N, C-alpha and C positions, 0 to 999 in steps of 0.2 A: 503541164500539157495544155495547149490551147484547144478549147472545144468550140466548134462553130455549129450553131443550130441551123437546121434546115429552113425554118420559117423565121422571118424577122421578129415576129411577135414572141416566139419561143426564145430567140436569142436575147431579146430585151428582158424577158422574165427570168432567164438564167443569170442575169447580172447579179441578182440577189444572192446567188449561191457562191459567187467567186470571192466575195469579201469575208466569207465566214471563216473564223479561226478553226483550226483543227482541235478536236476535242480530245481529252485524255483517255477516252474510251475507244479502243481500236474497232470494236464491233460497230459503233455508231458511225465512225468515219467510213468504214467499209460499206455500210448501207447507204449513206449519203452519196458515196462515189458510184455505187451501182445504180442508184436512182438518177444521178446526173447523166450517166451513159445512156440509160433508157430514155430520158427526156430529150436527149440530143438525137436519138435514133427514131423516135416515134413521130408520126405526122399529126398535124392539127386535124381533128375530126371535121368532116363536112357532111352535107346532106346526102352525099353518095354512100356514106357509111350507114349500114342498116340501123345501128343503135342511135344514130343521130339524124335520121332522115327527115324528122319533123322539126328539127332544131338547128337553125342556121346561126352560127356564132360569128359570122363575118364581121358584124359591127364591133365585136370584141377585138378581133385580130387587126383592125384598122388603127387602133390606138397603141402607141408605144408607151407601155407602162414602165415606170421606173421604181426601184426600191424606195420605200418611204424614207424621207429625211427625219431629222429629230422631230418627234411628235410635239404638237403644241401642248402647252400645259392646260390640263383640265382639272377642275375642282369637283368635289363631291356634289356641289350644287348643280354642276353641268350634267351629271349622269344619274342623279337621284331618281329622276322620273322613270328610269329604265330598270332600276333594281327592285325585285320583288321583295316586299317586307318580310316574307317568310324565309328568304334566303339570307340568313345571317352569315353564312359562309359564301363568299363570292370573290372571284378573281376578275380583274379588269385588264384588258389589253387594248392599247390605243395604237392604231395603225400597225398592229402586229407586235408591239412591244409591251411587255408586262409592266404595269404601273403599281408598285406596292402600296403607295399612299391612297389609291382608290380601291384597294382590296381589303378583305377581312376574312380571316380564318382562325381567329383565336377561340379558345373554349371548346374545341372539338375533343371528343374522348379519345383515349388511347386506342390505337388500331384504326383511326380514321385520319387520312392525310389528304389535304387539299392544298396544293402548292403549284409553283411553275416548274417546268421540266428542268431548267438549268439548275435549280436548287436540288431537285430530286435526283439528278444524275449522281450527285455526291453522297446521297443518303439511301437511295432505293434502287440502285442500278441492278441489283439481282432480281427485283420485281419487274423492272422495265425491260430488260434485255430480251426475255422470251416473247415479248408482245409488240414492242414499238416497230412499226414498219413490217410487221409479220402478217397482219390481218387485212389491211388495206393494200392489196397487191398493186404494185406500180409497174409490173412488167408490161402490161398492155394498156395502161391508162395514162395518158400524157399528163393529166392534171394531178393525179396522185404522185406521179414521178416528179413533177415540178415541186410539189409541196415537200416531198421527202428530200429532194436535193437541196432545198432552201431551208431545211429544218434547223432552227437555231434554238427556239424556245417554244413554249406552249403550256398547256394545262395538264396537270397530272393529278388523278384522284385514285386513291387506293383505300379500299375498305377491307380490313382483315377478316379472317374467318369468324363467322357468327356475330359480327359487329353490325350495328345499324347507324347510319349517319343521321343524327337527330334533326337536321335541317336540310331543306333542299339546297343543292349547290348550284350557284349560277355562274356561268362563264360568260362574261360580257365582252364581246369583240366590237370595238368602236372604230369606225373609219372617219377620218377628218380631212384627208388630203386628196386633192384631185390628181388624176392620171398616175396614181401609185398602185402598186400591187402588194398585197399581204398574203401570207400563207398560214392561217391559223391552224394549230395542231392540238389535238386533245387525245389523251390516253386515259381510259377508265378501266381499272382492274377491281372487280368485286368478287371476293373469294367466297368459298362455299358457305351457304347459310347466311350471307350478308345481305344488306338492303341499302339502296341508294336512290334518291330522286335527283336527276340532273336537268338543269335548264341551260341549254346552249343558245345564246342570244346574239344575233348579228345585227348591229344598228349602224345606220349612216347619219352623220351630222352634216348638214348642208345638202346640196343637190348636184355636186359635180360627179363626173365619171371616174370611177376607180374600180379595182378588181380584187375581190376576195376569193381565194382558192383554199377552201377548208377541207381538212381531213380529221375524222374522229374514229378512234378504234375503241371498242367497248367489249370487254371480256367478262362474261357472267358465269360464275362458278356453279357447282352443284347446289341445287335448291336455293340459289341466290335470286335476288329480284332487283331489277333496274327499271325505273320509269324515266324515260328520256323525252324531254320537251325541247323541240328545235324551232326557234323563232327566226324567221328571215324577214327583217324589216329594214333592208338597206335603202339607200337613196334611190329615187326613181330612175336616175341615169346610170346607176352602178351595174356591175356584172358580178354574179355570185355563182360559183360552181363548188359543190360540196360532195365529198364521198364519206359515207358512214358505213363502217364495217363492224358487224356485231357477231360474236361467237358465243353460243349457248352450250353449256355442259348439261349433264343429266338433271332433269327436273328443274331446270332454270326457267325463269320467267322474265321476258323483256316486253315492255310496252313503249311504243313510240307515238308521240303527238307532234306532228310537223305542221306549222302554219306559215304560209308564204304570202306576204303582202308586197314586198318591195322589189327593186332591181329592174333594170331594163330587160335583161336576159338572166334567168336563173335556171340552174339545173341541180337536182339533188339525187344522187345515186345512193340508195340504201340497200345493203346486202346483209341478210341475216342467215347464218349457217347454224342449223341445229345439230351440233356434233354429238350431243348426248341424248339418250332415250328419254322420252317423256317431256321434252322441252316445249315451252309454250311462248308464243309471241302474239301481240296484237299491235297492228300498225294502223293509225288513223292519220289522215292528212287533209288539209284544206288549203286551197289556193284561191285568193281573192285578188283579181287583177283587172286592169282597165287600160285605157289609152292604147299604146302599142307594145305593152309588156308581153313578154314570152316567159312562161313558167313551165318547166319540164320536170317531171318526177318519174324516176325509174326505180323500181323496187325488185328485189330478187330474194325469195324465201326458199332456202335449200333444206328440205327435209331429208337428212342423211341417216336418221335412225328411227326405229319404230316408236309408235305411240305419241308422235308429235302433234301439236295443235297450233294452228295459226288462223287469225281472222284479220281481214283488212277492209277498211272503208276509206276511200279517197274521194273527196268532193272538190269540184272546181266551180267557182262563180266568175264568169267571164263577161266583161262589158266592153263597149266601144269596139275597137278593132284588135283587141288583145287575143292571144293565142295560148291555150293551155295544152299540155301534152302529159299523158299518163301511160306508162308501160309497166304492168305488174306481172312478174313471172313467178310461178310457184312450181318448183321442181320436187318431185317425189321419187327418190332413188329406189332402185331395186333393193328389197329387204326392209324398206321403211314401211312395214305393214301397220295397219290401224292408224294411219295418218288421218287427221280431221282438219280440213282446210276450207275456208270460205273467203271469197274476195268480191268486193263490189266497187265499181267506179260509177259515180253519179255526178252529172255535170249540168249546170244551169247557165243558159245563154241569155244575156240581158240586152242584146242588140243584134240586128241582122248581120253585122259584120264580125261579130264574135265567133271564134273558131276553137274547136276542141278536137284533138286526135287522141283516142283512147284505145288501148290494146291490153286487156287482161288476158293472161294465157296460163294454161296448165300443161306441164309435161310430167306424165305419170308412168313410172316403170315398176309399180307394185300393184298387186291385184286386189288387196283387201284394204280399201281406203274409202274415205268419204270426202269428196272434193267438189266444190262448186265455184262458179264465177259468173259475173254478169256486168253489163254496162248500160247506162241510160244517158241520153243527151236530149235536152229539151228546154222549153221555156216554162214560165209559171203556169199553173193550171188555171184556166179562165174561171172554172167553177169556184175555186177557192177565192179568187179575186172578187168574184160577184158576191160571195157570201159575206166577206168583210165589208164590201161597199153597202150591202143591205143592212149592216149594223152601224152605218153612219160614217165610215171612213172614206176619205177620198181615194180615188184609184191610185194615185201616187203613194199615199201612205199605206194602202193595202199591199201594194207590190213591195214596198220597202220592208214591211214586217214579214212577209212570206220569204223574201230573200234572206233576211236576218235569221229567221228560224231555220232555214236550210243550212246555213253555216254554223249556227249555234249548236247543232247536234254534235259536231266534232269538237268544238271548243269546250263544251260542258264536260267533256271527259278528261280535261287537263287536271291533274291532281294538285294544282296550286290556285287557291281561290282568288287571290289578287290578280293573277294573270287572266283567269277566266273573265273577271269583271272588266279588266282593261281591254282584252281582245274583243269581247262582245260589244263593248262601246265603240271600238274602232270599226267593226263590221257594220253596226247600225249607222254610224256616221257616213261610211262610204256608200252604203246602199241608199241612204236618203239624199246623197249629194248628186246622183247621176240620173238622167232620164232613162227609162227602161222600156223595152219593146213589149208590145201586146201580142196576144195570140199564144197558141199552144203548139209545140212542135209535134210532128207525127212520130 
């Protein structure tokens, strides 16, 4: 059957699904087929859509992206700078294709599996089938539907009951080719009582325009714990849209640290569903952008059971004519009593043309809860700048250090020391490199 997409951009992106071979798993073929139908039926979001009203993706739709050709050969020397030394288990994907010679997963204990999906389909299909394309719903999301329709390979992490992954696991998605589209996929299943630290890292080599459309599904079992670090350091001309779907069982704990540096336009949708009583999540985010970058973060925390806890801190540092967007929704369903939730959006403007749209929101349908939210948008405090100047620092140096401290609060919470050091250095270099506005916002 010939499928014709409504929008030429979608039609081009769907080309990546048409050359895919049928898999020996009927359920997988059925899900890819259903996603293809939805991708063909859904429209490209515009500023007229409420969920996208601050994020204009027209520049993305003007480029006809093609599936990546054979990826150029990269050696370990080309990617070593991106691999965290602590992550002795890591998988590398170049332009969406798994590269075994750049990956390492030897020495993991029994009950810990870190591999690519194509291999896992033959060995762990019973673990994958209940979860793959079940948590990141594609029925109403065009980009999740495109990713699922084009699903061929990806990363698979499975931590068996009461097991602990002894090393952080890094998934390194490297983009090298201009005007190409890749659809990175990640499935993490952490069973009851297990523990895992995941680094999801998107890196651009070069400065051409390309499109990464990523989907991650993370399932956290009873009393299990997952620490998820998502780094977006794409090329400055690239486009990055990501959907992360997290499901928490009883007494599960999920921590997210998301850092956004790159891409011309980026969007991260993070949805956490607390399906079990007593689940806990903490979500920290930092966007550091300049030029004409646009960085959009949408989060949704669904408290569906009692005694849930959530805390969120999202910060944006916006320079030049860049535009940051934050929309954080906390839903407390009827019956989810004794929920404790706090949300903060804090934003720093470094120039008169910098722009932030922030919308923290609460929807509460239970009566015995403790919930709060707040948002601030401003410039550096002139009194703090004056204090540092009185100690001998130049105004430029004082402003750079205060900006660095603003971002470091989020970065310091990342549980991988080498990443903390690397990211703090990147923040300091960027804040020192640009002129900053004076005065304090009202």
